Backbone as XML, in Angstrom:
<?xml version="1.0"?>
<chain id="A" units="angstrom">
  <residue number="1" name="MET">
    <atom name="N" x="-13.364" y="-4.457" z="-10.747"/>
    <atom name="CA" x="-13.285" y="-4.667" z="-9.320"/>
    <atom name="C" x="-13.597" y="-3.344" z="-8.621"/>
  </residue>
  <residue number="2" name="ALA">
    <atom name="N" x="-14.440" y="-3.370" z="-7.639"/>
    <atom name="CA" x="-14.800" y="-2.176" z="-6.880"/>
    <atom name="C" x="-13.703" y="-1.834" z="-5.878"/>
  </residue>
  <residue number="3" name="ALA">
    <atom name="N" x="-13.533" y="-0.540" z="-5.612"/>
    <atom name="CA" x="-12.506" y="-0.097" z="-4.665"/>
    <atom name="C" x="-12.728" y="-0.694" z="-3.282"/>
  </residue>
  <residue number="4" name="ASP">
    <atom name="N" x="-13.980" y="-0.854" z="-2.881"/>
    <atom name="CA" x="-14.262" y="-1.442" z="-1.571"/>
    <atom name="C" x="-13.759" y="-2.874" z="-1.462"/>
  </residue>
  <residue number="5" name="ALA">
    <atom name="N" x="-13.666" y="-3.573" z="-2.580"/>
    <atom name="CA" x="-13.171" y="-4.952" z="-2.558"/>
    <atom name="C" x="-11.684" y="-5.008" z="-2.223"/>
  </residue>
  <residue number="6" name="LEU">
    <atom name="N" x="-10.972" y="-3.901" z="-2.400"/>
    <atom name="CA" x="-9.543" y="-3.857" z="-2.111"/>
    <atom name="C" x="-9.265" y="-3.609" z="-0.635"/>
  </residue>
  <residue number="7" name="LYS">
    <atom name="N" x="-10.202" y="-2.967" z="0.040"/>
    <atom name="CA" x="-10.012" y="-2.656" z="1.456"/>
    <atom name="C" x="-9.982" y="-3.938" z="2.278"/>
  </residue>
  <residue number="8" name="GLY">
    <atom name="N" x="-9.062" y="-3.966" z="3.232"/>
    <atom name="CA" x="-8.930" y="-5.133" z="4.096"/>
    <atom name="C" x="-7.938" y="-6.160" z="3.593"/>
  </residue>
  <residue number="9" name="ASN">
    <atom name="N" x="-7.448" y="-5.989" z="2.358"/>
    <atom name="CA" x="-6.444" y="-6.913" z="1.833"/>
    <atom name="C" x="-5.126" y="-6.733" z="2.573"/>
  </residue>
  <residue number="10" name="ASN">
    <atom name="N" x="-4.438" y="-7.827" z="2.803"/>
    <atom name="CA" x="-3.143" y="-7.807" z="3.469"/>
    <atom name="C" x="-2.063" y="-7.309" z="2.526"/>
  </residue>
  <residue number="11" name="LEU">
    <atom name="N" x="-1.012" y="-6.742" z="3.111"/>
    <atom name="CA" x="0.134" y="-6.265" z="2.349"/>
    <atom name="C" x="1.391" y="-6.906" z="2.914"/>
  </residue>
  <residue number="12" name="PHE">
    <atom name="N" x="2.204" y="-7.461" z="2.016"/>
    <atom name="CA" x="3.430" y="-8.156" z="2.396"/>
    <atom name="C" x="4.631" y="-7.549" z="1.688"/>
  </residue>
  <residue number="13" name="THR">
    <atom name="N" x="5.804" y="-7.624" z="2.327"/>
    <atom name="CA" x="7.044" y="-7.233" z="1.660"/>
    <atom name="C" x="7.427" y="-8.337" z="0.686"/>
  </residue>
  <residue number="14" name="SER">
    <atom name="N" x="8.453" y="-8.094" z="-0.110"/>
    <atom name="CA" x="8.913" y="-9.120" z="-1.047"/>
    <atom name="C" x="9.482" y="-10.329" z="-0.317"/>
  </residue>
  <residue number="15" name="ASP">
    <atom name="N" x="9.831" y="-10.157" z="0.967"/>
    <atom name="CA" x="10.333" y="-11.267" z="1.784"/>
    <atom name="C" x="9.210" y="-12.055" z="2.445"/>
  </residue>
  <residue number="16" name="GLY">
    <atom name="N" x="7.966" y="-11.656" z="2.196"/>
    <atom name="CA" x="6.819" y="-12.366" z="2.758"/>
    <atom name="C" x="6.407" y="-11.897" z="4.137"/>
  </residue>
  <residue number="17" name="GLU">
    <atom name="N" x="6.965" y="-10.777" z="4.606"/>
    <atom name="CA" x="6.621" y="-10.268" z="5.928"/>
    <atom name="C" x="5.348" y="-9.427" z="5.851"/>
  </residue>
  <residue number="18" name="HIS">
    <atom name="N" x="4.373" y="-9.753" z="6.694"/>
    <atom name="CA" x="3.112" y="-9.012" z="6.735"/>
    <atom name="C" x="3.368" y="-7.651" z="7.366"/>
  </residue>
  <residue number="19" name="ILE">
    <atom name="N" x="2.958" y="-6.579" z="6.673"/>
    <atom name="CA" x="3.193" y="-5.243" z="7.219"/>
    <atom name="C" x="1.913" y="-4.451" z="7.457"/>
  </residue>
  <residue number="20" name="GLY">
    <atom name="N" x="0.772" y="-5.003" z="7.147"/>
    <atom name="CA" x="-0.480" y="-4.311" z="7.431"/>
    <atom name="C" x="-1.577" y="-4.664" z="6.451"/>
  </residue>
  <residue number="21" name="LYS">
    <atom name="N" x="-2.667" y="-3.893" z="6.540"/>
    <atom name="CA" x="-3.824" y="-4.087" z="5.668"/>
    <atom name="C" x="-4.186" y="-2.773" z="5.002"/>
  </residue>
  <residue number="22" name="ILE">
    <atom name="N" x="-4.761" y="-2.868" z="3.825"/>
    <atom name="CA" x="-5.229" y="-1.681" z="3.122"/>
    <atom name="C" x="-6.521" y="-1.210" z="3.787"/>
  </residue>
  <residue number="23" name="SER">
    <atom name="N" x="-6.495" y="0.043" z="4.251"/>
    <atom name="CA" x="-7.670" y="0.574" z="4.947"/>
    <atom name="C" x="-8.484" y="1.526" z="4.075"/>
  </residue>
  <residue number="24" name="GLU">
    <atom name="N" x="-7.839" y="2.178" z="3.116"/>
    <atom name="CA" x="-8.523" y="3.123" z="2.233"/>
    <atom name="C" x="-7.827" y="3.150" z="0.882"/>
  </residue>
  <residue number="25" name="ILE">
    <atom name="N" x="-8.526" y="3.699" z="-0.097"/>
    <atom name="CA" x="-7.985" y="3.890" z="-1.442"/>
    <atom name="C" x="-8.122" y="5.377" z="-1.771"/>
  </residue>
  <residue number="26" name="ALA">
    <atom name="N" x="-7.034" y="5.995" z="-2.259"/>
    <atom name="CA" x="-7.064" y="7.406" z="-2.661"/>
    <atom name="C" x="-7.024" y="7.481" z="-4.180"/>
  </residue>
  <residue number="27" name="LEU">
    <atom name="N" x="-7.951" y="8.237" z="-4.749"/>
    <atom name="CA" x="-8.072" y="8.327" z="-6.202"/>
    <atom name="C" x="-7.448" y="9.597" z="-6.761"/>
  </residue>
  <residue number="28" name="ASP">
    <atom name="N" x="-6.916" y="9.486" z="-7.965"/>
    <atom name="CA" x="-6.525" y="10.640" z="-8.775"/>
    <atom name="C" x="-7.742" y="10.922" z="-9.645"/>
  </residue>
  <residue number="29" name="VAL">
    <atom name="N" x="-8.548" y="11.880" z="-9.236"/>
    <atom name="CA" x="-9.825" y="12.135" z="-9.904"/>
    <atom name="C" x="-9.617" y="12.557" z="-11.354"/>
  </residue>
  <residue number="30" name="ARG">
    <atom name="N" x="-8.660" y="13.426" z="-11.599"/>
    <atom name="CA" x="-8.414" y="13.882" z="-12.971"/>
    <atom name="C" x="-7.962" y="12.750" z="-13.875"/>
  </residue>
  <residue number="31" name="GLY">
    <atom name="N" x="-7.112" y="11.893" z="-13.368"/>
    <atom name="CA" x="-6.599" y="10.786" z="-14.174"/>
    <atom name="C" x="-7.509" y="9.573" z="-14.187"/>
  </residue>
  <residue number="32" name="GLY">
    <atom name="N" x="-8.461" y="9.523" z="-13.238"/>
    <atom name="CA" x="-9.386" y="8.401" z="-13.177"/>
    <atom name="C" x="-8.729" y="7.102" z="-12.745"/>
  </residue>
  <residue number="33" name="ARG">
    <atom name="N" x="-7.681" y="7.218" z="-11.939"/>
    <atom name="CA" x="-6.949" y="6.028" z="-11.492"/>
    <atom name="C" x="-6.736" y="6.064" z="-9.979"/>
  </residue>
  <residue number="34" name="ILE">
    <atom name="N" x="-6.369" y="4.906" z="-9.438"/>
    <atom name="CA" x="-5.992" y="4.840" z="-8.031"/>
    <atom name="C" x="-4.600" y="5.445" z="-7.895"/>
  </residue>
  <residue number="35" name="ALA">
    <atom name="N" x="-4.445" y="6.383" z="-6.967"/>
    <atom name="CA" x="-3.147" y="7.024" z="-6.743"/>
    <atom name="C" x="-2.391" y="6.351" z="-5.600"/>
  </residue>
  <residue number="36" name="TYR">
    <atom name="N" x="-3.091" y="6.103" z="-4.495"/>
    <atom name="CA" x="-2.459" y="5.541" z="-3.308"/>
    <atom name="C" x="-3.369" y="4.525" z="-2.640"/>
  </residue>
  <residue number="37" name="ALA">
    <atom name="N" x="-2.740" y="3.599" z="-1.960"/>
    <atom name="CA" x="-3.442" y="2.734" z="-1.023"/>
    <atom name="C" x="-3.002" y="3.196" z="0.358"/>
  </residue>
  <residue number="38" name="VAL">
    <atom name="N" x="-3.941" y="3.328" z="1.274"/>
    <atom name="CA" x="-3.596" y="3.708" z="2.639"/>
    <atom name="C" x="-3.445" y="2.425" z="3.439"/>
  </residue>
  <residue number="39" name="LEU">
    <atom name="N" x="-2.256" y="2.242" z="3.977"/>
    <atom name="CA" x="-1.911" y="1.054" z="4.744"/>
    <atom name="C" x="-2.109" y="1.343" z="6.221"/>
  </residue>
  <residue number="40" name="ALA">
    <atom name="N" x="-2.842" y="0.489" z="6.915"/>
    <atom name="CA" x="-2.987" y="0.582" z="8.365"/>
    <atom name="C" x="-2.026" y="-0.430" z="8.969"/>
  </residue>
  <residue number="41" name="SER">
    <atom name="N" x="-1.119" y="0.060" z="9.805"/>
    <atom name="CA" x="-0.100" y="-0.816" z="10.362"/>
    <atom name="C" x="0.110" y="-0.509" z="11.837"/>
  </residue>
  <residue number="42" name="GLY">
    <atom name="N" x="0.499" y="-1.538" z="12.576"/>
    <atom name="CA" x="0.756" y="-1.372" z="14.001"/>
    <atom name="C" x="-0.526" y="-1.435" z="14.798"/>
  </residue>
  <residue number="43" name="GLY">
    <atom name="N" x="-0.435" y="-1.068" z="16.034"/>
    <atom name="CA" x="-1.609" y="-1.057" z="16.891"/>
    <atom name="C" x="-1.951" y="-2.439" z="17.412"/>
  </residue>
  <residue number="44" name="PHE">
    <atom name="N" x="-3.012" y="-2.477" z="18.197"/>
    <atom name="CA" x="-3.468" y="-3.714" z="18.813"/>
    <atom name="C" x="-4.982" y="-3.687" z="18.849"/>
  </residue>
  <residue number="45" name="LEU">
    <atom name="N" x="-5.605" y="-4.711" z="18.300"/>
    <atom name="CA" x="-7.064" y="-4.824" z="18.247"/>
    <atom name="C" x="-7.708" y="-3.591" z="17.611"/>
  </residue>
  <residue number="46" name="GLY">
    <atom name="N" x="-7.063" y="-3.072" z="16.567"/>
    <atom name="CA" x="-7.609" y="-1.932" z="15.847"/>
    <atom name="C" x="-7.349" y="-0.582" z="16.485"/>
  </residue>
  <residue number="47" name="MET">
    <atom name="N" x="-6.683" y="-0.555" z="17.615"/>
    <atom name="CA" x="-6.383" y="0.702" z="18.309"/>
    <atom name="C" x="-4.917" y="1.060" z="18.084"/>
  </residue>
  <residue number="48" name="GLY">
    <atom name="N" x="-4.654" y="2.322" z="17.807"/>
    <atom name="CA" x="-3.282" y="2.781" z="17.664"/>
    <atom name="C" x="-2.645" y="2.503" z="16.316"/>
  </residue>
  <residue number="49" name="GLU">
    <atom name="N" x="-3.442" y="2.091" z="15.330"/>
    <atom name="CA" x="-2.890" y="1.871" z="13.994"/>
    <atom name="C" x="-2.468" y="3.199" z="13.391"/>
  </residue>
  <residue number="50" name="LYS">
    <atom name="N" x="-1.391" y="3.162" z="12.617"/>
    <atom name="CA" x="-0.910" y="4.360" z="11.933"/>
    <atom name="C" x="-1.139" y="4.200" z="10.437"/>
  </residue>
  <residue number="51" name="PRO">
    <atom name="N" x="-1.629" y="5.273" z="9.779"/>
    <atom name="CA" x="-1.849" y="5.203" z="8.327"/>
    <atom name="C" x="-0.586" y="5.591" z="7.555"/>
  </residue>
  <residue number="52" name="TYR">
    <atom name="N" x="-0.335" y="4.886" z="6.466"/>
    <atom name="CA" x="0.780" y="5.180" z="5.570"/>
    <atom name="C" x="0.248" y="5.163" z="4.144"/>
  </residue>
  <residue number="53" name="ALA">
    <atom name="N" x="0.537" y="6.208" z="3.377"/>
    <atom name="CA" x="0.126" y="6.261" z="1.971"/>
    <atom name="C" x="1.192" y="5.570" z="1.130"/>
  </residue>
  <residue number="54" name="ILE">
    <atom name="N" x="0.789" y="4.544" z="0.398"/>
    <atom name="CA" x="1.692" y="3.772" z="-0.450"/>
    <atom name="C" x="1.295" y="4.028" z="-1.904"/>
  </residue>
  <residue number="55" name="PRO">
    <atom name="N" x="2.231" y="4.484" z="-2.746"/>
    <atom name="CA" x="1.880" y="4.689" z="-4.158"/>
    <atom name="C" x="1.350" y="3.397" z="-4.778"/>
  </residue>
  <residue number="56" name="TRP">
    <atom name="N" x="0.256" y="3.515" z="-5.493"/>
    <atom name="CA" x="-0.366" y="2.346" z="-6.114"/>
    <atom name="C" x="0.611" y="1.610" z="-7.026"/>
  </residue>
  <residue number="57" name="SER">
    <atom name="N" x="1.481" y="2.367" z="-7.676"/>
    <atom name="CA" x="2.452" y="1.765" z="-8.599"/>
    <atom name="C" x="3.476" y="0.887" z="-7.885"/>
  </residue>
  <residue number="58" name="ALA">
    <atom name="N" x="3.588" y="1.005" z="-6.566"/>
    <atom name="CA" x="4.538" y="0.196" z="-5.799"/>
    <atom name="C" x="3.956" y="-1.154" z="-5.395"/>
  </residue>
  <residue number="59" name="LEU">
    <atom name="N" x="2.668" y="-1.378" z="-5.688"/>
    <atom name="CA" x="1.993" y="-2.598" z="-5.239"/>
    <atom name="C" x="1.732" y="-3.560" z="-6.388"/>
  </residue>
  <residue number="60" name="THR">
    <atom name="N" x="1.728" y="-4.828" z="-6.047"/>
    <atom name="CA" x="1.401" y="-5.894" z="-6.991"/>
    <atom name="C" x="0.301" y="-6.744" z="-6.376"/>
  </residue>
  <residue number="61" name="LEU">
    <atom name="N" x="-0.767" y="-6.972" z="-7.117"/>
    <atom name="CA" x="-1.885" y="-7.771" z="-6.615"/>
    <atom name="C" x="-1.590" y="-9.244" z="-6.789"/>
  </residue>
  <residue number="62" name="GLY">
    <atom name="N" x="-1.663" y="-9.986" z="-5.679"/>
    <atom name="CA" x="-1.555" y="-11.441" z="-5.723"/>
    <atom name="C" x="-2.959" y="-12.012" z="-5.702"/>
  </residue>
  <residue number="63" name="THR">
    <atom name="N" x="-3.516" y="-12.313" z="-6.854"/>
    <atom name="CA" x="-4.926" y="-12.702" z="-6.934"/>
    <atom name="C" x="-5.217" y="-14.038" z="-6.261"/>
  </residue>
  <residue number="64" name="ASP">
    <atom name="N" x="-4.254" y="-14.938" z="-6.215"/>
    <atom name="CA" x="-4.493" y="-16.239" z="-5.591"/>
    <atom name="C" x="-4.721" y="-16.120" z="-4.087"/>
  </residue>
  <residue number="65" name="GLU">
    <atom name="N" x="-3.956" y="-15.256" z="-3.446"/>
    <atom name="CA" x="-4.032" y="-15.136" z="-1.995"/>
    <atom name="C" x="-4.885" y="-13.962" z="-1.533"/>
  </residue>
  <residue number="66" name="LYS">
    <atom name="N" x="-5.432" y="-13.182" z="-2.492"/>
    <atom name="CA" x="-6.169" y="-11.955" z="-2.176"/>
    <atom name="C" x="-5.340" y="-11.068" z="-1.252"/>
  </residue>
  <residue number="67" name="CYS">
    <atom name="N" x="-4.136" y="-10.757" z="-1.723"/>
    <atom name="CA" x="-3.241" y="-9.898" z="-0.969"/>
    <atom name="C" x="-2.395" y="-9.090" z="-1.934"/>
  </residue>
  <residue number="68" name="PHE">
    <atom name="N" x="-1.656" y="-8.135" z="-1.399"/>
    <atom name="CA" x="-0.764" y="-7.312" z="-2.195"/>
    <atom name="C" x="0.661" y="-7.530" z="-1.740"/>
  </residue>
  <residue number="69" name="GLY">
    <atom name="N" x="1.579" y="-7.348" z="-2.665"/>
    <atom name="CA" x="2.992" y="-7.422" z="-2.347"/>
    <atom name="C" x="3.688" y="-6.196" z="-2.880"/>
  </residue>
  <residue number="70" name="SER">
    <atom name="N" x="4.860" y="-5.937" z="-2.335"/>
    <atom name="CA" x="5.651" y="-4.803" z="-2.804"/>
    <atom name="C" x="7.122" y="-5.134" z="-2.709"/>
  </residue>
  <residue number="71" name="THR">
    <atom name="N" x="7.845" y="-4.845" z="-3.770"/>
    <atom name="CA" x="9.289" y="-5.039" z="-3.744"/>
    <atom name="C" x="9.993" y="-3.798" z="-3.221"/>
  </residue>
  <residue number="72" name="SER">
    <atom name="N" x="9.288" y="-2.675" z="-3.123"/>
    <atom name="CA" x="9.936" y="-1.436" z="-2.697"/>
    <atom name="C" x="9.708" y="-1.099" z="-1.227"/>
  </residue>
  <residue number="73" name="LEU">
    <atom name="N" x="8.834" y="-1.832" z="-0.537"/>
    <atom name="CA" x="8.576" y="-1.547" z="0.875"/>
    <atom name="C" x="9.456" y="-2.407" z="1.755"/>
  </residue>
  <residue number="74" name="ARG">
    <atom name="N" x="9.949" y="-1.811" z="2.812"/>
    <atom name="CA" x="10.777" y="-2.511" z="3.787"/>
    <atom name="C" x="10.286" y="-2.144" z="5.179"/>
  </residue>
  <residue number="75" name="THR">
    <atom name="N" x="10.456" y="-3.044" z="6.116"/>
    <atom name="CA" x="10.131" y="-2.730" z="7.499"/>
    <atom name="C" x="11.386" y="-2.236" z="8.193"/>
  </residue>
  <residue number="76" name="ALA">
    <atom name="N" x="11.197" y="-1.427" z="9.216"/>
    <atom name="CA" x="12.346" y="-0.857" z="9.946"/>
    <atom name="C" x="12.848" y="-1.826" z="10.991"/>
  </residue>
</chain>
């Protein structure tokens, strides 16, 4: 799977609450693995979104829904 295919995927908490979309992928070049997903959250019509780096290990890919979930993320 190409890294670009991951961009734009939705991210949900374990409770099913939508918290944003993946806007970028950060790589660990030495290890050859994805280190972080950058989550774009908040804002309106693409304006005012804030980026959050989420460790890749905290995410689970839901292949049926083309989305990601996390048991360690919570909304405030």
